[in-house]
C-alpha positions, 0 to 999 in steps of 0.5 A: 500500500502506498502513502499519498506522497508515494502515489503522487510521485509515482503518478508524476514520474509516469506522466512525465515518462509518457510525455517526454520519454524520460523521467523528471529530474529530482529538482522537478520532483521536489517542486511538483510535490512541494517538498523542501529538499531532495532528501524527501524525494530520495526516501520516496524513491527508495520506498517505491523501489522496495515496493516494486513500483519502480526500478533504478537503472545503472549508468544512465541519467535520470535512471528510473523505470516504471515497473507497475502502477498501483490498482485504481482501487488502492487507497492509503488508509482513509480516503475522504469523501470530499465535497468541493466548495465550488458550485456547479449547476446539477444535471437535469433531473438531479436532486438539488444539493439543498434537498440532499443535505442537512445543516451540521454545526461547526464547533470551532477548530481542531488541530491536525498538528500540535494539539490546540485548546478544545473549542466547543461553542457553535460558530456556524453551520455547514450543509452536509450530504445525507449519504455522508452521515449515519441515520439516527446519529449526531454529527458535528463539523470542525475546521482543520488547522495544521498539516499532520494528517495531510497524507490521509488527504486532510489539508489545513482549512478543510472542514471535517465531518465527525460522527459523535461518539466515545468509541472507535476502532483501531485505525479510525481517525478520531477527534481525541481530547487529551487530558480534558484540555487539548483536542486533536485529529489523529489516527487512533491505536490501542495496545495494552492499556495505552493509546497512540495518536498517529499523524499522517505526516512523517514530520510529526511524531506519534504521541502515546498516552495512558488510556485514561488520558484520552477520550474519544469525541467522535470519528471522521466520516467525511470532509468538505473542501473549498477551492 
């Protein structure tokens, strides 16, 4: 399974080989993926080679060869159901967006990075499609701040839709309240009375707490993005 960055790099290399007949340079890869240094590209290339997607060819400039492309159905963990903010006219006969959506309260901002102070007051409302939510369950929305979940497809400024609840399965992306004061959006793992809150960005470390230090406030069910 590929991370989002690995997949993005593989697709970029593939497109450039198809267009130009040769892979892009490391500088071009770095710019395309918006990375700060070429060392990040080297790590991604090594990971793709280890997984059998590319092959390095000796004694040749830009010596990369695409071996295979991933299945279209493969996804790196959570793949958010994104509702774009730009509005277009629906096809003739289609149900209006308003008729297929309901208002959900936006409860403030949530950190996808260093935890921020929990915010609980209602700031506004957002229209969320019914199919994104489970019938009979309560939902709320939060505005994301930070980039620690970027490889799960969650960007700074996105609105995440949360199904309210105090339980979650291992691997779920949850709103976690740490020691009753700090709220953060992370992937949850439980083991031997401990809870790990995992980022989806290698720049951030996994934080580990005792089970009694973390309470689940809900789990991620969807995402709304404005372009």
